[in-house]
N, CA, C and O atoms as a DFTB+ gen file, in Angstrom:
760 C
 N C O
     1  1       0.861      -1.179       0.009
     2  2      -0.052      -0.078      -0.040
     3  2       0.816       1.197       0.072
     4  3       1.640       1.303       0.981
     5  1       0.617       2.233      -0.919
     6  2       1.366       3.473      -0.932
     7  2       0.950       4.449       0.064
     8  3      -0.162       4.967      -0.039
     9  1       1.811       4.779       1.110
    10  2       1.368       5.639       1.996
    11  2       1.688       7.118       1.749
    12  3       1.414       7.993       2.570
    13  1       2.314       7.357       0.514
    14  2       2.440       8.722       0.156
    15  2       1.416       8.918      -1.021
    16  3       1.614       8.277      -2.053
    17  1       0.443       9.675      -0.943
    18  2      -0.508       9.950      -1.988
    19  2       0.139      10.564      -3.233
    20  3       0.964      11.475      -3.163
    21  1      -0.285      10.011      -4.380
    22  2       0.177      10.492      -5.668
    23  2      -0.979      11.148      -6.255
    24  3      -2.076      10.593      -6.316
    25  1      -0.721      12.482      -6.747
    26  2      -1.824      13.180      -7.523
    27  2      -2.233      12.380      -8.708
    28  3      -1.433      11.743      -9.393
    29  1      -3.688      12.448      -8.946
    30  2      -4.128      11.667     -10.141
    31  2      -3.425      12.147     -11.306
    32  3      -3.110      11.270     -12.111
    33  1      -3.105      13.341     -11.584
    34  2      -2.439      13.998     -12.634
    35  2      -1.361      14.852     -12.126
    36  3      -1.528      16.054     -11.922
    37  1      -0.210      14.210     -11.914
    38  2       0.901      15.039     -11.448
    39  2       1.397      16.142     -12.458
    40  3       1.516      15.876     -13.654
    41  1       1.652      17.257     -12.000
    42  2       2.083      18.290     -12.865
    43  2       3.605      18.706     -12.599
    44  3       4.167      18.483     -11.526
    45  1       4.134      19.255     -13.555
    46  2       5.555      19.769     -13.352
    47  2       5.552      20.910     -12.308
    48  3       4.673      21.772     -12.305
    49  1       6.447      20.883     -11.530
    50  2       6.514      22.028     -10.403
    51  2       6.552      23.347     -11.132
    52  3       7.242      23.473     -12.144
    53  1       5.742      24.447     -10.583
    54  2       5.625      25.644     -11.386
    55  2       6.928      26.400     -11.483
    56  3       7.095      27.204     -12.399
    57  1       7.949      26.151     -10.485
    58  2       9.250      26.772     -10.753
    59  2       9.994      26.154     -11.923
    60  3      10.766      26.830     -12.603
    61  1       9.789      25.014     -12.131
    62  2      10.528      24.263     -13.194
    63  2       9.734      24.600     -14.590
    64  3      10.362      24.608     -15.649
    65  1       8.552      24.834     -14.555
    66  2       7.654      24.948     -15.626
    67  2       8.067      26.435     -16.164
    68  3       8.089      26.664     -17.374
    69  1       8.317      27.199     -15.422
    70  2       8.612      28.726     -15.720
    71  2      10.057      29.003     -15.846
    72  3      10.460      30.139     -16.097
    73  1      10.938      27.882     -15.661
    74  2      12.492      28.258     -15.716
    75  2      12.822      28.666     -17.152
    76  3      12.285      28.179     -18.147
    77  1      13.743      29.595     -17.150
    78  2      14.350      29.992     -18.354
    79  2      15.700      30.410     -17.996
    80  3      15.949      30.592     -16.804
    81  1      16.681      30.599     -18.956
    82  2      17.988      31.215     -18.664
    83  2      18.047      32.714     -19.214
    84  3      18.322      33.007     -20.378
    85  1      17.746      33.611     -18.197
    86  2      17.658      35.018     -18.703
    87  2      19.013      35.596     -19.234
    88  3      20.065      35.212     -18.722
    89  1      19.008      36.435     -20.164
    90  2      20.219      37.138     -20.582
    91  2      20.228      38.437     -20.233
    92  3      21.070      39.193     -20.719
    93  1      19.277      38.879     -19.328
    94  2      19.238      40.283     -18.736
    95  2      18.818      40.095     -17.306
    96  3      17.770      39.494     -17.072
    97  1      19.556      40.563     -16.346
    98  2      19.311      40.578     -14.900
    99  2      19.092      41.953     -14.497
   100  3      19.615      42.927     -15.038
   101  1      18.229      41.982     -13.443
   102  2      17.955      43.313     -12.710
   103  2      19.258      43.846     -12.047
   104  3      19.664      43.341     -11.000
   105  1      19.897      44.847     -12.647
   106  2      21.148      45.140     -11.989
   107  2      21.074      45.938     -10.580
   108  3      22.044      46.471     -10.041
   109  1      19.899      45.925     -10.138
   110  2      19.679      46.559      -8.678
   111  2      19.496      45.458      -7.774
   112  3      19.640      45.701      -6.576
   113  1      19.200      44.275      -8.136
   114  2      18.814      43.069      -7.361
   115  2      20.123      42.573      -6.647
   116  3      21.206      42.533      -7.231
   117  1      19.962      42.244      -5.494
   118  2      21.069      41.601      -4.819
   119  2      20.790      40.381      -4.053
   120  3      19.642      40.004      -3.816
   121  1      21.903      39.735      -3.649
   122  2      21.690      38.427      -2.863
   123  2      22.275      38.711      -1.568
   124  3      23.206      39.516      -1.535
   125  1      21.859      38.156      -0.469
   126  2      22.554      38.231       0.843
   127  2      23.482      37.039       0.993
   128  3      23.547      36.139       0.157
   129  1      24.209      37.090       2.134
   130  2      25.054      35.996       2.502
   131  2      24.539      34.674       3.034
   132  3      25.110      33.583       3.035
   133  1      23.269      35.022       3.512
   134  2      22.387      33.793       3.905
   135  2      21.824      33.251       2.701
   136  3      21.812      32.020       2.693
   137  1      21.385      33.777       1.746
   138  2      20.906      33.265       0.508
   139  2      21.996      32.527      -0.280
   140  3      21.726      31.504      -0.910
   141  1      23.078      32.987      -0.244
   142  2      24.329      32.437      -0.840
   143  2      24.573      30.983      -0.144
   144  3      24.747      29.935      -0.767
   145  1      24.552      31.125       1.227
   146  2      24.660      29.791       2.085
   147  2      23.638      28.810       1.541
   148  3      23.924      27.644       1.267
   149  1      22.466      29.326       1.403
   150  2      21.322      28.406       1.191
   151  2      21.508      27.684      -0.192
   152  3      21.198      26.507      -0.373
   153  1      22.039      28.499      -1.135
   154  2      22.221      27.812      -2.510
   155  2      23.436      26.802      -2.376
   156  3      23.450      25.713      -2.950
   157  1      24.380      27.238      -1.620
   158  2      25.621      26.276      -1.529
   159  2      25.218      24.983      -0.732
   160  3      25.691      23.885      -1.026
   161  1      24.254      25.178       0.364
   162  2      23.870      24.047       1.028
   163  2      23.077      23.118       0.208
   164  3      23.117      21.909       0.435
   165  1      22.304      23.660      -0.806
   166  2      21.445      22.813      -1.646
   167  2      22.533      22.031      -2.686
   168  3      22.295      20.884      -3.063
   169  1      23.508      22.617      -3.027
   170  2      24.603      21.934      -3.665
   171  2      25.204      20.790      -2.935
   172  3      25.297      19.657      -3.407
   173  1      25.626      21.171      -1.694
   174  2      26.251      20.121      -0.831
   175  2      25.333      19.004      -0.590
   176  3      25.859      17.906      -0.408
   177  1      24.104      19.083      -0.557
   178  2      23.309      17.840      -0.278
   179  2      23.027      17.103      -1.516
   180  3      22.246      16.157      -1.409
   181  1      23.563      17.386      -2.767
   182  2      23.265      16.667      -3.983
   183  2      23.765      15.404      -3.941
   184  3      24.785      15.282      -3.263
   185  1      23.341      14.430      -4.471
   186  2      23.817      13.025      -4.545
   187  2      25.160      13.096      -5.377
   188  3      25.389      13.911      -6.270
   189  1      26.073      12.023      -4.892
   190  2      27.296      11.895      -5.792
   191  2      27.747      10.405      -5.720
   192  3      27.404       9.689      -4.779
   193  1      28.476       9.990      -6.679
   194  2      28.944       8.602      -6.629
   195  2      29.859       8.473      -5.338
   196  3      30.805       9.223      -5.097
   197  1      29.432       7.391      -4.524
   198  2      30.293       7.215      -3.340
   199  2      30.387       8.241      -2.536
   200  3      31.263       8.279      -1.672
   201  1      29.564       9.145      -2.693
   202  2      29.338      10.434      -1.629
   203  2      30.720      11.213      -1.884
   204  3      31.083      11.947      -0.965
   205  1      31.471      11.142      -2.939
   206  2      32.686      11.715      -3.236
   207  2      32.521      13.274      -3.249
   208  3      33.502      13.977      -3.007
   209  1      31.383      13.787      -3.508
   210  2      31.233      15.261      -3.709
   211  2      32.207      15.913      -4.303
   212  3      32.834      16.790      -3.707
   213  1      32.474      15.548      -5.630
   214  2      33.803      16.270      -6.323
   215  2      33.468      17.503      -6.915
   216  3      33.571      17.670      -8.130
   217  1      33.041      18.454      -6.079
   218  2      32.792      19.849      -6.683
   219  2      33.337      20.812      -5.517
   220  3      33.565      20.476      -4.355
   221  1      33.483      21.975      -6.041
   222  2      33.880      23.254      -5.372
   223  2      33.406      24.356      -6.233
   224  3      33.250      24.253      -7.450
   225  1      33.176      25.471      -5.497
   226  2      32.591      26.658      -6.070
   227  2      33.408      27.875      -5.712
   228  3      33.875      28.073      -4.591
   229  1      33.545      28.681      -6.758
   230  2      34.066      30.075      -6.497
   231  2      33.001      31.050      -6.507
   232  3      32.421      31.239      -7.576
   233  1      32.619      31.760      -5.380
   234  2      31.457      32.537      -5.379
   235  2      31.987      34.035      -5.466
   236  3      32.979      34.462      -4.876
   237  1      31.123      34.775      -6.333
   238  2      31.445      36.056      -6.539
   239  2      30.185      36.951      -6.609
   240  3      29.411      36.857      -7.562
   241  1      30.003      37.747      -5.678
   242  2      28.825      38.592      -5.605
   243  2      29.226      39.872      -6.402
   244  3      30.379      40.302      -6.421
   245  1      28.143      40.459      -7.078
   246  2      28.378      41.611      -7.988
   247  2      28.941      42.814      -7.081
   248  3      28.357      43.220      -6.076
   249  1      30.041      43.282      -7.523
   250  2      30.830      44.326      -6.926
   251  2      31.977      43.878      -6.200
   252  3      32.861      44.701      -5.960
   253  1      32.107      42.583      -5.779
   254  2      33.264      42.206      -4.909
   255  2      34.567      41.836      -5.791
   256  3      34.488      41.838      -7.020
   257  1      35.652      41.548      -5.185
   258  2      36.852      41.326      -5.870
   259  2      36.811      40.091      -6.595
   260  3      37.466      39.995      -7.632
   261  1      36.095      39.100      -6.158
   262  2      35.903      37.930      -6.879
   263  2      35.174      38.245      -8.390
   264  3      35.588      37.875      -9.488
   265  1      34.211      38.879      -8.150
   266  2      33.357      39.276      -9.180
   267  2      34.155      40.041     -10.355
   268  3      34.077      39.745     -11.548
   269  1      34.856      40.972      -9.863
   270  2      35.722      41.841     -10.908
   271  2      36.730      40.991     -11.525
   272  3      36.987      41.068     -12.727
   273  1      37.337      40.141     -10.689
   274  2      38.269      39.077     -11.430
   275  2      37.707      38.184     -12.491
   276  3      38.363      37.910     -13.495
   277  1      36.454      37.711     -12.271
   278  2      35.894      36.739     -13.069
   279  2      35.337      37.643     -14.455
   280  3      35.432      37.170     -15.587
   281  1      34.818      38.843     -14.219
   282  2      34.439      39.636     -15.282
   283  2      35.454      39.653     -16.353
   284  3      35.164      39.405     -17.523
   285  1      36.719      39.964     -15.925
   286  2      37.892      40.065     -16.747
   287  2      38.118      38.727     -17.691
   288  3      38.810      38.724     -18.710
   289  1      37.550      37.824     -17.268
   290  2      37.785      36.286     -17.997
   291  2      36.457      36.020     -18.856
   292  3      36.384      34.957     -19.474
   293  1      35.503      36.857     -18.913
   294  2      34.375      36.483     -19.618
   295  2      34.687      36.709     -21.126
   296  3      35.466      37.565     -21.546
   297  1      33.975      35.827     -21.889
   298  2      34.146      36.097     -23.631
   299  2      33.127      37.141     -23.736
   300  3      32.236      37.360     -22.915
   301  1      33.357      37.791     -24.879
   302  2      32.318      38.865     -25.412
   303  2      30.835      38.539     -25.260
   304  3      30.056      39.389     -24.827
   305  1      30.470      37.416     -25.584
   306  2      29.109      37.106     -25.564
   307  2      28.457      37.117     -24.188
   308  3      27.375      37.679     -24.016
   309  1      29.161      36.450     -23.130
   310  2      28.794      36.490     -21.972
   311  2      28.955      37.885     -21.093
   312  3      28.253      38.208     -20.134
   313  1      29.948      38.554     -21.606
   314  2      30.272      39.872     -20.949
   315  2      29.088      40.998     -21.256
   316  3      28.995      42.078     -20.673
   317  1      28.315      40.571     -22.168
   318  2      27.141      41.577     -22.450
   319  2      25.909      41.561     -21.493
   320  3      25.050      42.440     -21.408
   321  1      25.988      40.335     -20.751
   322  2      24.784      40.210     -19.865
   323  2      25.273      39.703     -18.380
   324  3      24.750      40.227     -17.397
   325  1      26.171      38.787     -18.230
   326  2      26.423      38.351     -17.000
   327  2      26.853      39.288     -15.901
   328  3      26.557      39.084     -14.723
   329  1      27.625      40.413     -16.352
   330  2      27.958      41.399     -15.256
   331  2      26.738      42.020     -14.286
   332  3      26.928      42.554     -13.193
   333  1      25.542      41.843     -14.890
   334  2      24.434      42.421     -14.144
   335  2      23.730      41.419     -13.123
   336  3      22.861      41.789     -12.334
   337  1      24.177      40.165     -13.218
   338  2      23.700      39.070     -12.358
   339  2      24.100      39.505     -10.982
   340  3      25.076      40.246     -10.865
   341  1      23.379      39.079      -9.856
   342  2      23.672      39.335      -8.556
   343  2      24.875      38.499      -8.162
   344  3      25.709      38.914      -7.357
   345  1      24.944      37.353      -8.728
   346  2      25.989      36.334      -8.145
   347  2      26.471      35.688      -9.281
   348  3      25.648      35.424     -10.157
   349  1      27.826      35.330      -9.471
   350  2      28.451      34.407     -10.203
   351  2      29.198      33.347      -9.512
   352  3      30.035      33.570      -8.637
   353  1      28.851      32.147      -9.956
   354  2      29.287      30.874      -9.181
   355  2      30.110      30.202     -10.209
   356  3      29.568      29.808     -11.241
   357  1      31.450      30.030      -9.996
   358  2      32.246      29.031     -10.866
   359  2      32.201      27.791     -10.352
   360  3      32.445      27.571      -9.166
   361  1      31.872      26.848     -11.236
   362  2      31.733      25.465     -10.855
   363  2      32.894      24.648     -11.161
   364  3      33.308      24.546     -12.316
   365  1      33.429      24.069     -10.190
   366  2      34.775      23.218     -10.315
   367  2      34.368      21.783     -10.149
   368  3      33.550      21.423      -9.303
   369  1      35.000      20.939     -11.033
   370  2      34.988      19.531     -10.719
   371  2      36.267      18.845     -10.535
   372  3      37.232      19.133     -11.244
   373  1      36.325      17.961      -9.628
   374  2      37.503      17.202      -9.065
   375  2      37.804      16.077     -10.106
   376  3      37.094      15.072     -10.076
   377  1      38.807      16.179     -11.024
   378  2      38.818      15.457     -12.358
   379  2      39.914      14.341     -12.128
   380  3      39.771      13.210     -12.592
   381  1      41.022      14.723     -11.382
   382  2      42.252      13.604     -11.359
   383  2      42.551      13.619      -9.809
   384  3      42.345      14.529      -9.005
   385  1      43.013      12.551      -9.636
   386  2      43.620      12.370      -8.140
   387  2      44.898      13.440      -8.030
   388  3      45.593      13.713      -9.008
   389  1      45.071      13.905      -6.941
   390  2      45.946      15.070      -6.703
   391  2      47.299      14.297      -7.171
   392  3      47.535      13.121      -6.896
   393  1      48.161      15.167      -7.934
   394  2      49.542      14.614      -8.298
   395  2      49.595      13.901      -9.568
   396  3      50.687      13.646     -10.074
   397  1      48.527      13.568     -10.108
   398  2      48.410      12.831     -11.320
   399  2      47.712      13.673     -12.504
   400  3      47.036      14.669     -12.243
   401  1      47.889      13.274     -13.655
   402  2      47.357      14.009     -14.712
   403  2      46.447      12.978     -15.543
   404  3      45.781      13.370     -16.502
   405  1      46.454      11.722     -15.150
   406  2      45.736      10.676     -15.872
   407  2      44.923       9.626     -14.968
   408  3      44.438       8.609     -15.463
   409  1      44.828       9.901     -13.810
   410  2      44.409       8.941     -12.925
   411  2      42.965       9.717     -12.450
   412  3      42.939      10.635     -11.631
   413  1      41.856       9.191     -13.090
   414  2      40.622       9.818     -12.722
   415  2      40.246       9.708     -11.279
   416  3      40.344       8.647     -10.662
   417  1      39.772      10.930     -10.700
   418  2      39.334      10.881      -9.376
   419  2      38.031      10.008      -9.325
   420  3      37.885       9.048      -8.568
   421  1      37.129      10.449     -10.202
   422  2      35.727       9.742     -10.274
   423  2      35.353       9.903     -11.727
   424  3      35.439      11.008     -12.263
   425  1      34.912       8.762     -12.422
   426  2      34.459       8.980     -13.699
   427  2      33.076       9.703     -13.812
   428  3      32.600      10.047     -14.894
   429  1      32.558       9.876     -12.772
   430  2      31.109      10.525     -12.550
   431  2      31.340      12.109     -12.115
   432  3      30.346      12.835     -12.105
   433  1      32.587      12.639     -11.767
   434  2      32.823      13.953     -11.474
   435  2      31.992      15.042     -12.043
   436  3      31.278      15.824     -11.415
   437  1      32.220      14.968     -13.542
   438  2      31.293      16.128     -14.016
   439  2      29.853      15.886     -13.921
   440  3      29.083      16.846     -13.870
   441  1      29.410      14.632     -13.890
   442  2      27.971      14.295     -13.709
   443  2      27.693      14.760     -12.359
   444  3      26.753      15.545     -12.238
   445  1      28.323      14.426     -11.358
   446  2      28.053      14.803     -10.017
   447  2      28.078      16.362      -9.692
   448  3      27.338      16.853      -8.838
   449  1      28.988      17.099     -10.441
   450  2      28.914      18.548     -10.429
   451  2      27.767      19.042     -10.971
   452  3      27.249      20.040     -10.468
   453  1      27.213      18.419     -12.062
   454  2      25.861      18.819     -12.775
   455  2      24.620      18.701     -11.778
   456  3      23.713      19.532     -11.732
   457  1      24.698      17.633     -11.038
   458  2      23.695      17.314     -10.072
   459  2      23.807      18.512      -9.010
   460  3      22.776      19.095      -8.673
   461  1      24.953      18.853      -8.523
   462  2      25.016      19.800      -7.593
   463  2      24.640      21.177      -8.038
   464  3      24.043      21.918      -7.257
   465  1      24.968      21.581      -9.305
   466  2      24.570      22.756      -9.913
   467  2      23.063      22.890     -10.070
   468  3      22.402      23.904      -9.843
   469  1      22.575      21.572     -10.541
   470  2      21.053      21.523     -10.762
   471  2      20.330      21.751      -9.357
   472  3      19.349      22.494      -9.321
   473  1      20.750      21.187      -8.311
   474  2      20.212      21.482      -7.019
   475  2      20.256      22.982      -6.509
   476  3      19.362      23.529      -5.864
   477  1      21.366      23.510      -6.881
   478  2      21.557      24.920      -6.497
   479  2      20.554      25.805      -7.330
   480  3      20.062      26.824      -6.844
   481  1      20.268      25.365      -8.622
   482  2      19.538      26.139      -9.481
   483  2      18.155      25.933      -9.097
   484  3      17.422      26.919      -9.040
   485  1      17.714      24.809      -8.833
   486  2      16.190      24.588      -8.289
   487  2      15.999      25.291      -7.010
   488  3      14.975      25.907      -6.715
   489  1      17.108      25.157      -6.222
   490  2      16.974      25.982      -4.818
   491  2      16.773      27.519      -5.203
   492  3      15.822      28.120      -4.703
   493  1      17.581      28.122      -6.016
   494  2      17.480      29.473      -6.526
   495  2      16.039      29.686      -6.974
   496  3      15.351      30.606      -6.532
   497  1      15.626      28.827      -7.841
   498  2      14.256      29.146      -8.275
   499  2      13.203      29.190      -7.321
   500  3      12.230      29.896      -7.585
   501  1      13.239      28.510      -6.186
   502  2      12.328      28.356      -5.160
   503  2      12.536      29.847      -4.263
   504  3      11.668      30.290      -3.510
   505  1      13.762      30.456      -4.494
   506  2      13.959      31.637      -3.726
   507  2      13.674      32.985      -4.559
   508  3      13.853      34.097      -4.064
   509  1      13.231      32.785      -5.824
   510  2      12.915      33.678      -6.674
   511  2      14.200      34.079      -7.625
   512  3      14.141      35.062      -8.362
   513  1      15.218      33.343      -7.558
   514  2      16.388      33.697      -8.215
   515  2      16.543      32.924      -9.557
   516  3      16.513      31.693      -9.530
   517  1      16.711      33.605     -10.748
   518  2      16.779      32.900     -12.091
   519  2      18.269      32.479     -12.259
   520  3      19.131      33.019     -11.565
   521  1      18.547      31.624     -13.075
   522  2      19.941      31.127     -13.169
   523  2      20.211      30.916     -14.667
   524  3      19.350      30.456     -15.417
   525  1      21.440      31.270     -15.071
   526  2      21.912      31.172     -16.482
   527  2      23.313      30.418     -16.370
   528  3      24.303      30.942     -15.860
   529  1      23.289      29.181     -16.882
   530  2      24.589      28.372     -16.772
   531  2      25.225      28.717     -18.151
   532  3      24.567      28.933     -19.169
   533  1      26.559      28.742     -18.064
   534  2      27.429      29.136     -19.449
   535  2      28.748      28.767     -19.136
   536  3      29.253      28.559     -18.033
   537  1      29.302      28.707     -20.413
   538  2      30.783      28.299     -20.481
   539  2      31.531      29.267     -21.431
   540  3      32.639      28.898     -21.820
   541  1      31.070      30.420     -21.836
   542  2      31.832      31.465     -22.536
   543  2      32.712      32.179     -21.799
   544  3      32.498      33.386     -21.688
   545  1      33.714      31.672     -21.237
   546  2      34.837      32.362     -20.524
   547  2      36.256      31.670     -20.553
   548  3      36.354      30.503     -20.933
   549  1      37.290      32.357     -20.170
   550  2      38.548      31.783     -20.306
   551  2      38.850      30.886     -19.045
   552  3      39.254      31.370     -17.988
   553  1      38.628      29.573     -19.234
   554  2      38.694      28.652     -18.127
   555  2      40.119      28.562     -17.449
   556  3      40.243      28.468     -16.228
   557  1      41.177      28.596     -18.317
   558  2      42.481      28.577     -17.853
   559  2      42.832      29.935     -17.015
   560  3      43.502      29.895     -15.983
   561  1      42.314      31.126     -17.564
   562  2      42.488      32.180     -16.948
   563  2      41.843      32.250     -15.472
   564  3      42.485      32.765     -14.557
   565  1      40.664      31.763     -15.286
   566  2      40.129      31.646     -14.120
   567  2      40.869      30.899     -13.143
   568  3      41.135      31.286     -12.005
   569  1      41.222      29.666     -13.728
   570  2      41.947      28.699     -13.050
   571  2      43.171      29.263     -12.397
   572  3      43.364      28.988     -11.212
   573  1      44.109      30.107     -13.115
   574  2      45.251      30.789     -12.824
   575  2      44.891      31.816     -11.862
   576  3      45.567      31.836     -10.833
   577  1      43.911      32.719     -11.995
   578  2      43.536      33.845     -11.098
   579  2      43.195      33.336      -9.667
   580  3      43.554      33.923      -8.646
   581  1      42.448      32.157      -9.693
   582  2      42.098      31.713      -8.285
   583  2      43.005      30.414      -7.846
   584  3      42.643      29.650      -6.951
   585  1      44.095      30.272      -8.505
   586  2      44.981      29.107      -8.085
   587  2      44.367      27.879      -7.893
   588  3      44.553      27.268      -6.840
   589  1      43.552      27.371      -8.905
   590  2      42.885      26.150      -8.913
   591  2      43.892      25.117      -9.259
   592  3      44.567      25.252     -10.279
   593  1      44.055      23.951      -8.366
   594  2      45.061      23.094      -8.705
   595  2      44.892      22.327      -9.941
   596  3      43.721      22.235     -10.309
   597  1      45.733      21.779     -10.640
   598  2      45.578      21.076     -11.885
   599  2      44.809      19.967     -11.834
   600  3      44.386      19.546     -12.911
   601  1      44.470      19.281     -10.652
   602  2      43.552      18.153     -10.701
   603  2      42.189      18.461     -10.605
   604  3      41.317      17.591     -10.625
   605  1      41.930      19.858     -10.485
   606  2      40.459      20.346     -10.466
   607  2      40.253      21.004     -11.923
   608  3      41.162      21.536     -12.559
   609  1      39.010      20.894     -12.322
   610  2      38.612      21.568     -13.614
   611  2      37.792      22.630     -13.435
   612  3      36.862      22.501     -12.639
   613  1      37.979      23.895     -14.146
   614  2      37.066      24.834     -14.090
   615  2      36.109      24.501     -15.174
   616  3      36.450      24.481     -16.356
   617  1      34.813      24.218     -14.729
   618  2      34.002      23.550     -15.716
   619  2      32.836      24.438     -16.363
   620  3      32.494      24.256     -17.532
   621  1      32.253      25.393     -15.557
   622  2      31.157      26.159     -16.015
   623  2      30.950      27.389     -14.850
   624  3      31.473      27.444     -13.737
   625  1      30.132      28.230     -15.400
   626  2      29.669      29.290     -14.436
   627  2      28.241      29.502     -14.350
   628  3      27.648      29.606     -15.425
   629  1      27.570      29.588     -13.274
   630  2      26.366      29.892     -13.239
   631  2      25.892      31.262     -12.616
   632  3      26.144      31.598     -11.459
   633  1      25.234      31.950     -13.448
   634  2      24.751      33.439     -13.039
   635  2      23.515      33.400     -12.339
   636  3      22.584      32.902     -12.972
   637  1      23.290      33.781     -11.253
   638  2      22.078      33.995     -10.364
   639  2      21.584      35.301     -10.200
   640  3      22.448      36.137      -9.934
   641  1      20.461      35.688     -10.285
   642  2      19.785      36.985     -10.048
   643  2      18.356      36.998     -10.342
   644  3      17.706      36.011     -10.686
   645  1      17.911      38.185     -10.183
   646  2      16.363      38.384     -10.678
   647  2      16.425      38.823     -12.108
   648  3      17.052      39.814     -12.483
   649  1      15.680      37.962     -12.943
   650  2      15.534      38.441     -14.266
   651  2      14.879      39.725     -14.374
   652  3      13.933      40.085     -13.674
   653  1      15.505      40.483     -15.409
   654  2      15.108      41.764     -15.444
   655  2      13.562      41.938     -15.951
   656  3      13.248      41.486     -17.053
   657  1      12.778      42.481     -15.276
   658  2      11.376      42.584     -15.442
   659  2      11.130      43.145     -16.838
   660  3      10.198      42.673     -17.489
   661  1      11.768      43.963     -17.273
   662  2      11.611      44.790     -18.519
   663  2      12.190      43.928     -19.827
   664  3      11.953      44.241     -20.993
   665  1      13.002      42.774     -19.408
   666  2      13.508      42.057     -20.489
   667  2      12.301      41.009     -21.263
   668  3      12.400      40.587     -22.415
   669  1      11.403      40.784     -20.511
   670  2      10.365      39.974     -21.136
   671  2      10.900      38.598     -21.625
   672  3      10.537      38.192     -22.729
   673  1      11.750      37.856     -20.855
   674  2      12.327      36.750     -21.230
   675  2      12.987      36.620     -22.581
   676  3      12.790      35.677     -23.348
   677  1      13.814      37.676     -22.818
   678  2      14.692      37.821     -23.956
   679  2      15.566      36.739     -24.099
   680  3      16.248      36.354     -23.150
   681  1      15.611      36.132     -25.375
   682  2      16.447      34.922     -25.530
   683  2      17.860      35.395     -26.102
   684  3      17.966      36.406     -26.795
   685  1      18.896      34.610     -25.767
   686  2      20.255      34.950     -26.273
   687  2      20.195      34.730     -27.809
   688  3      19.447      33.838     -28.211
   689  1      20.894      35.442     -28.689
   690  2      20.948      35.364     -30.013
   691  2      21.343      33.990     -30.372
   692  3      22.249      33.378     -29.806
   693  1      20.540      33.478     -31.450
   694  2      20.770      31.926     -31.906
   695  2      20.296      31.128     -31.016
   696  3      20.668      29.979     -31.254
   697  1      19.458      31.227     -29.835
   698  2      18.800      30.356     -28.959
   699  2      17.413      30.272     -29.206
   700  3      16.876      31.176     -29.847
   701  1      16.773      29.340     -28.799
   702  2      15.322      29.110     -28.679
   703  2      14.776      28.526     -27.459
   704  3      15.420      27.617     -26.935
   705  1      13.616      28.938     -26.896
   706  2      12.941      28.272     -25.825
   707  2      12.294      27.068     -26.107
   708  3      11.843      26.352     -25.213
   709  1      12.218      26.792     -27.336
   710  2      11.422      25.576     -27.897
   711  2      12.367      24.406     -27.297
   712  3      13.596      24.351     -27.348
   713  1      11.371      23.391     -26.655
   714  2      12.096      22.122     -26.179
   715  2      11.739      20.939     -27.041
   716  3      10.641      20.873     -27.595
   717  1      12.553      20.113     -27.143
   718  2      12.208      18.742     -27.747
   719  2      11.101      18.057     -27.062
   720  3      10.921      18.087     -25.845
   721  1      10.317      17.393     -27.983
   722  2       9.214      16.488     -27.344
   723  2       9.648      15.466     -26.456
   724  3      10.844      15.180     -26.405
   725  1       8.767      14.858     -25.720
   726  2       9.189      13.569     -24.775
   727  2       9.643      12.639     -25.758
   728  3      10.631      11.975     -25.442
   729  1       9.108      12.435     -26.943
   730  2       9.415      11.115     -27.764
   731  2      10.835      11.528     -28.367
   732  3      11.706      10.678     -28.549
   733  1      11.019      12.840     -28.659
   734  2      12.406      13.029     -29.127
   735  2      13.566      13.024     -27.930
   736  3      14.765      13.103     -28.197
   737  1      13.164      12.942     -26.881
   738  2      14.369      12.902     -25.853
   739  2      14.327      11.470     -25.302
   740  3      15.213      11.126     -24.519
   741  1      13.435      10.678     -25.628
   742  2      13.380       9.099     -25.104
   743  2      13.822       8.129     -25.954
   744  3      13.284       8.095     -27.060
   745  1      14.780       7.231     -25.672
   746  2      15.169       6.238     -26.632
   747  2      14.052       5.280     -26.734
   748  3      13.587       4.912     -27.813
   749  1      13.647       4.898     -25.611
   750  2      12.521       3.802     -25.397
   751  2      11.774       4.199     -24.135
   752  3      12.339       4.629     -23.130
   753  1      10.439       4.020     -24.260
   754  2       9.616       4.249     -22.941
   755  2       8.339       3.320     -23.081
   756  3       7.957       2.990     -24.204
   757  1       7.747       2.943     -22.049
   758  2       6.581       2.040     -22.061
   759  2       5.452       2.849     -22.587
   760  3       4.335       2.345     -22.709
C-alpha cells in the first residue's frame, strides 16, 4: 500500500515549468550572504557517486573582488549580460587524483557536479532567483587567477539573479526556448 498519496494528474513544479535562462538581470537586485549559503547548502546535499562530492565553487557577488576578477575572463558574448547578475558561481569538478594527470578521481565527477549545480539552480528558483549556466569564459585564466590546482577543472559558471522584468524573457541570439518533445528525448519508454 502506498502511504504517500500521488496526485491523479501529477504536474510539473511551477518553478521548473517557468524556468528559463535570462540574458538580462536586474542590476539593482542583490543576494544576501544567507541566500548564498542556502544555495551552497543545496549543492552540498546533492547526490554523488560514493558520496565523493567532487565539486567546489568560487562565489562572486556583484561588486566584490572575485566578481571583478571573473568579469575580466568572460568572453564577449557572456560579458554583455553576465555582469548584471547578482551572483556568479564558478563550478569546479575534481577530475584527477592529486599529483596525477591521468588517474581519474571519479568517472562521474562532471555528472556529480551537474547534479550539485542543478540542486543549486532549483533552490534558486524556489527563492525567486533565475539562473543562467554558461561556458563562454577563459577557463585557464580563471584557474590561474584563483590558483585552482591542476587536478580540478573549471567547468562552468552559473549566473544567479532576478531576471530583468523589462526584458520579457529575452533569448540569447541564436537560441530558442523551444524544447524537444518527450518522444524526441526518449530512446525507449513504455
